[in-house]
Residue, then its C-alpha position, 0 to 999 in steps of 0.5 A: m500499500s502507498e503512502d498516499q493510500k494510507k493517508l486516505q485510509d487513516s485520514g478521516p476528513e479525507h476519507e469522507k471526501r471520497p464518495v463526493r469525488r466518485s459522485r463527481s466522476r459519475e456526473a462527468a461520465a454522464a455528461a460525456r455520454r450526453a455530449e456523445k449522443e448530441r454529437a452522434a445526432s448532429e454528424p452524418a448517418a452511420g452509413a455515409p462514406g467515412a461518416a464515422a470511420g475516423e471518429q467511431g470508437k473514440g471518446d472524449s478521452g482519446f481511447p478507443q471505445k465501442p459505439a454507445g448502445g451496441s452492447r444493449e441490443k446484443s444483450r437483448t437478443a442473445w438469450l433467445p437461442a438458448l431458450a429455443g434450445f431449452v424448449g427444444v430439449l424439454l419438448c423432446a424429453g416430454i415426447a420421449f417420456y410420453v412415448y416411454a409411458a405409452q410403452a408401459y400401457k401395452t402390458v398394464f391397464f390404464p389409470n382409472t380402470v375398474i374390473n369387477g368393482a376392483d381398481v386394477s389401475d397400472r396393474t398387469v393381467d398376471e398381477v390382477k389375476a393373483a389379486f383376485s385369486a388371493g381375495a377369493d381364497r380369503y373372502r368373507l362377506t359380512v351381511v349387516a342387519r337393520d339393528g347393526s348386527g352382522e353375519e358372515i358368509t365365507g368364500q369357502d362356504i359357497g366354493l368361491h374360486t377364480v376362472f380366467d378365460g382371457g377376459l383380462e387379456k382382451i380388455l388389455e389388448a383393446q387399449n391404445p397405449y398412446r392414449w393413456v393420458f386421456h384415462l387419467r380423469t375418465p374412469r373405465v369400468y368393466q364387468i367380467g362374469t367369468m373371473l369369479k365362480w361360486d356355487e349359487e345353491a350354496l350361496a342361497r343356502e347360506v343366505n337363508g340360513l342367516e338369523c335375520m332371515d328367520e321369518s318366524a322372527m321377522v316383524r311386518p312393517r306397519d303403515a302409518y295411520l290415524s289414531d283413535y280419539i286421545e282424551g284432551r289431544g284429539y286425533e294424531v298421526v301414528p308413525e309407521e313401523e319399519g319392521t324387520a321383514l326381509k325380501a328374500d330375493a332382494v338379499q340373494t341379489a345383494a349377496s351375489a353382487a357382493v361376492r362378484s365384486l368381493d365386497p367385504e360388507i353389505s348393509l341390507e338397510e342401505l340396499g333396500c332389502y327390507e319390506k317397506p310401509s306403504v303408508r308414511s306419516d308424512d302422508p298428506g291424506l292422513a294429515a287432512e283427515r286428522d285435521a278434519r276430525n280435530r276441527y270437530v273434537n277440539v270444540t268445547v260447548t259449555y252449557t250453563f243452567g244456573d249455577r250448574t254447567e254441562v260440558l260437551n267436548g271431544s270425549r262425547t263428539h268424537e262418537w258423532l263423526t262419520g265418514t273418511g278422509t276429508d269428507i267428515a260429517l256429524d251424525e245428527a241422530q247422536i246430536a239429538e240424542y245428546v240434547s234429549e239427555l240434556a232435556k231429561t236432566y235439566n227440564t223441570a216441566y212435569k217433574p215433581r219438586a218439593f214446595k214449602t207451603s204457607y201452612g208449614p208442611t212440604v208437598n210435591v207439586s208438578g205440572s206444565y210450569g218449568w224449564r223445557i229445552n226446545q230440542k229440535e232448535e237446540a240440536a240444529q244450533l249445536k251442530g252449527i257451533l260444531e261445524a264452526g269450530e269455535s268453543v262457546t259458553r251458552e244456554p240452550v234454546y228454551s221453548q219455555t222458561a222458569a223463574a229460577h234454576g234448581d229445585a225451586d224454579y218457581g222463584n218467589t213470586y207466585a199464586e199458592v192455591n190451597l185447594t183443601a182449605q179453599h184459600l189463596l195466598f199471593y207472593k211477590d218478591g217473597n212478600k205475601i201481598l194478598e190472601s183470599d177464600f175462593v170456590s174451586g171445581n165442584v167435586s160432586k159433579g167431577h169438576t175438581t180443580p187439578a192440583g199441579l204446578y202451572s203458569l199463568t197464561y195471560k190475563q184479560r179484562d171484561a171477558v165472557l166465559k162461554g160454554e155449552g148452555y151457559a155464558s158468564p161475564v167477568k171483569y178479571w179473567m186469568p187462566f192458568n191450566g187450559g180453560i181453568g183460571f182465576h175470575d171474579a164471581s158476581w153470582r156468589s156471595s160466600f167463598g171458602g168452606s166446603i162450598y166447592k164440594t157440592g156447589g163449586s165451579h166447573g174447575c175455575v177458582n172463583m174469587p171475590y170481586a176485590a181480591a180478583k181485582e188486586l190479583y189481576e193487578n199483580v200477576y203477569a203471563g208466565m207467573p207460577v201458580i202452585c195448586y195443592n191439597l193439604p189434608g188437615t187444613e179444611s175450613k168448614a165455614p165459608t166467609k161472606a164476601s161479594g163477588r160483584p163489583p162495587a156499587g154502581g155496577q150490577a152483576a148479571k143474575p144467573t139463570q137456569p138454561a133450557t137444557q142441562p149444560t154438559q160442558p166439561n172442565v177443560p183441563a191441561t194434558q198430562p205429559g205424553g199428550q193425553a188429556a188429563q181427566p179430573t177425577q172424584p175422590g177414589g180415582q173415578a173419572a169425573q163427568p162433566t156438568q153444568p156450572n155450579v152457581q149459588p146465588t142466595q136469597p135474603g136470609g141466606q136462602e139459596t135462590q131458585p133459578t127461573q126460566p123466562g116467565g117466572q117458572p122454576t126451572q128444576p126442583a132441588q136435587p136430592g140431599g138439599q142441593p139446589p139446581q146450578p143456574e147459569p149466568t146470563q151474558a152481559a152486554g159488552g166484553p169479548e166472548i170466550t168460547p172453549v176449544e178442544n184441549g185434548t192436544t195441548a202441549a202440556g203432555g210434553g214435546d217441543s211445540g214451542g209452549g206448554y199452553g196448548p193451541a187455545f193459548g198460543s205461547a207463554q208470550s201472549t198476554e191480554g189475548g182471548g182464550p176459552g174459559v169456563s166458570 
């Protein structure tokens, strides 16, 4: 190393200046190159004679130099021959490899070649034969049942062995070795039946001997179906059951295919060897029928009867369904039967119930008064409710109602009629507001007023009660049992006692004028009338009272009819539609007689009714009873004509009312109707 170099190395400032010096040298070289380019551009073209002959190769320094840019062009094209040579080598190598590989496929099978289910790619015929032979020698087929259990069949059991008849060689010979590349992605599958042989009968025996093939232990499949009614849930689709029953032919076919391919295992479930249900739980028909039935049985109808309820739901209505599929309907006969059961349980009309009398003892009374369900109309409405599919709480349709539900359905407003005592009491809202003696039907003539629980039909002013041979004008008419009713009796001056036994009415309750008026002002259509007999309450002494209106109004004088009237007391009918016949004591049917009217002379002597002209009409009857005159018709007032009551609704049924054709329904008030005195 020279001294100068050492100095540069050892000197810090001088060492730091070296890069600057080198930088200036590069700038000078760049400037020289620019000048050279400018000079070359200003000189004649390189092709001109002597244009650059002398100058070319010299730079600013005067040293010979290569033309600017010459080395760059050469470097750009120098690699092309090398690349071409490399590609050529690769192409030759590739062709050589392809040809070499093709030669191999003259003796081995193409890639993706499958023969009898076995992949034989890149194997020779001998290798494939050896593989099949080895597989046949140690072959075992496992048969897997639905429950996961497996049973084995060995190759030795079925005499499995290999047989080669040139099939493999033919497949290999058919290959074009030079097309091997086209088989890299596309598989070729072959099936040669002559490669493996076995005893088919032995295989059949082995298959039939499997435990899963024991028919006595097989469970047959069951189709999905619609359940019976389930309490609180309705109908449901019961899923199918797969069972364990196998199809023998399918199992044999699956076993043969497995042996042919030397498959080690088969699943009888996956291969569809089991018998299958024909109807499954997702069957739309089952779902539709389920929904159609549940539409009815999921409806709840709650009937109210006062503080009692009756609930109708699917536990009963499912028995009423008819039809299949979506064509489900209701059995109307069974609906009617249910409504009839309600009526038998909750109807009170004609049913005995206890009544505590004002005298203390309790008596049993029954009659047309009470609740009655209109069964025909209720059955129709119930069917509509079930078809609508909406649950409801309701009362049934009634053809007749009462004051209250329960045993005391007559409530606390009623007329209490003690036929034994010949005494009436009227209670309004539980308060007694009226008492009066009366005269009821003539027992000796068979016109006994029937005991029972009735409903006031209507009330009417200034009526004329007409029968055969008589006409009786009254101011207040209040029928309650067919043609029997309350009314004033202007021809009487005594009431109560034992008058009714021989001098009573045709069945009506004759009242003093003032009592009849007060009763009329308080009663209403549908009000209970309770008539009863109570031994021990007899009263032998009648009371004096006027049956006439107050002063200023003259009551008609009863007169003897020209003939003996035979108009019977028209009773209400008994349950079943039979007309009730009033009976005398002892049970004999009463014979209708003329009205018993007993006007008296001054001094208490009963008057003798006369015919026109003043002649007596009839002597006194044996036993001192005078003949019974008929009241004459007074001027004014509607005439009430009796009608045949043999078909009145009192006998039951659902005619819409309990009063018979003479009165229409319980809603009628102030209308005309029949009457007897």
